[in-house]
C-alpha positions in Angstrom: 117.5 87.2 47.8 118.5 88.4 51.2 115.9 89.1 53.8 115.5 92.9 54.4 115.2 94.3 57.9 111.7 95.8 58.3 110.4 99.1 59.6 106.9 98.8 60.9 104.4 101.6 60.1 101.0 101.6 61.7 97.9 102.1 59.6 97.3 105.4 61.5 100.8 106.6 60.6 100.1 105.6 57.0 96.8 107.4 56.9 98.5 110.6 58.4 101.0 110.5 55.5 98.3 109.9 52.9 96.1 112.8 54.1 98.9 115.3 54.6 101.4 114.4 51.9 99.3 112.8 49.2 96.0 114.6 49.6 97.6 117.9 50.7 95.2 118.5 53.6 96.1 120.9 56.4 96.8 119.2 59.7 93.6 120.4 61.4 91.4 119.1 58.5 93.3 115.8 58.3 93.0 115.3 62.1 89.3 115.8 61.9 89.0 113.2 59.1 90.9 110.8 61.3 88.8 111.7 64.4 91.9 112.7 66.4 93.3 115.9 67.8 95.8 118.0 65.8 98.6 117.4 68.2 98.0 113.6 67.9 97.9 113.9 64.1 101.2 115.9 64.2 102.8 113.2 66.4 101.7 110.4 64.0 103.0 112.4 61.0 106.4 113.0 62.6 106.7 109.3 63.6 105.7 108.1 60.1 108.1 110.4 58.3 111.0 109.4 60.6 110.2 105.7 60.0 109.9 106.1 56.3 113.1 108.2 55.9 115.0 105.7 58.1 113.8 102.8 56.0 114.8 104.5 52.7 118.2 105.6 53.9 119.0 102.2 55.4 117.5 100.1 52.6 114.8 98.6 54.8 111.4 97.2 53.8 108.3 99.0 55.1 105.6 96.8 56.6 102.2 98.4 57.4 100.3 96.7 60.2 98.4 97.1 63.5 96.1 99.7 64.9 92.4 100.2 64.6 91.1 101.2 61.3 88.0 101.1 59.0 88.2 100.9 55.3 85.7 103.2 53.5 85.2 102.5 49.8 84.7 105.6 47.7 
């Protein structure tokens, strides 16, 4: 199997995608959940969507890494 080129997605970018696209939250509510401003949330969301779409179109793997995060079990 050939090694795929990777696109790196930060945990913050992944969380922005999860809150907006999976959970369906409005940006202001999602930003509050993440403890960031709405403009920062919007920037993370745009970056994440661009990285994900680029990876899909170009057949790249997506690696999630980096950033500061805390896992909360529900």
